[in-house]
Phi, psi and omega in degrees: 000122185267156171226136185258141181235102183268150175176166177283324181049069187236060006256168174299144178223178190290336171304311183297314183296321180290325172301308176308317181296317181283331175291315183298329177297346180281357177116013174270145180285333188201137170252119182254117176284136182232093176290140180291137181281299173230092182301130183289342182237022178246153179289130180286340182285331184258343186265117176287178183299152179303316184301322180288317178297315179299310180303321185289325176295315173305311180299322182279326191244347185098131186302328182293345185253016180232141174242139179261022188305326185287339178284348179262356185251161182292134177276162357290170188278075174285134184304321186296332179287324178288323177295317169312316183286322181292328181294347175290338183236344176263143177252147182080190176285147180277132176279127195225112182279136182210143177287150181301323179293322179290319180303320180297344179258006193301328186278003170260357177286167174290139180051048183302325180299318177298315174303313178307316188281340191236003183239141168251107190278130178254102192267130180254106185284153177278141173253118183284170182297337178272007175095350181282159174235174179301132179296131181294339179293339176299338184266003182304318181304313178292328177292316183286340175281348177102013177285142175255121181207158177228129178266116182271140174255089181236161175262142182215161184280137178276084182224143175227154175296325177299319174304312188289319179299319182290324173304311189289317177302330182266000179062043178257161184286132178247019176294136179095353180256322179231163178293163180302317186291322181286324177302311178299323179294311182295324176290318182292336183254359178065037182286147177063023178229149169287157188305323179288348184261356193283096177215157186311141177283131182297000000 
């Protein structure tokens, strides 16, 4: 049984890998990363090319665990289009990893009824600084609307792609935030830097 992890992965970091590891431990055979080709709601000035993001995900997660399906579909990369394509080879509902904050916005996505009917949402709750997580009663609305979901109680690393991009722009050390292979790829390709700033990351 597969579970899909969609995202911009700009860049992929160890927080993403840890989420995938803990979700897989829930009984999934495989976590398949799906980098977005042209994200509909992301700034094009901060999002690097698909091929660079795709290559980094392969380095971090293993080529066998990554799909380039969105690069073969009509842009922008609306989730429902990708799910339609996946349903050609997957049977039943698609297991779909999503952050709790994104899940609360799901009815603002394109074709929410299609997503509700065809996705089994694996929700990653945010753990606040006081140790509390999102109250499950906040999800009652979606349960009553017919959404199928499971809220996981997992630990995850407090890392964001935005944080990493800012570290790189400031020439700060990103060791421990991304894998060694991803760090080397970023450095070798001068990613997330202006031309004048392209020098080795400390």
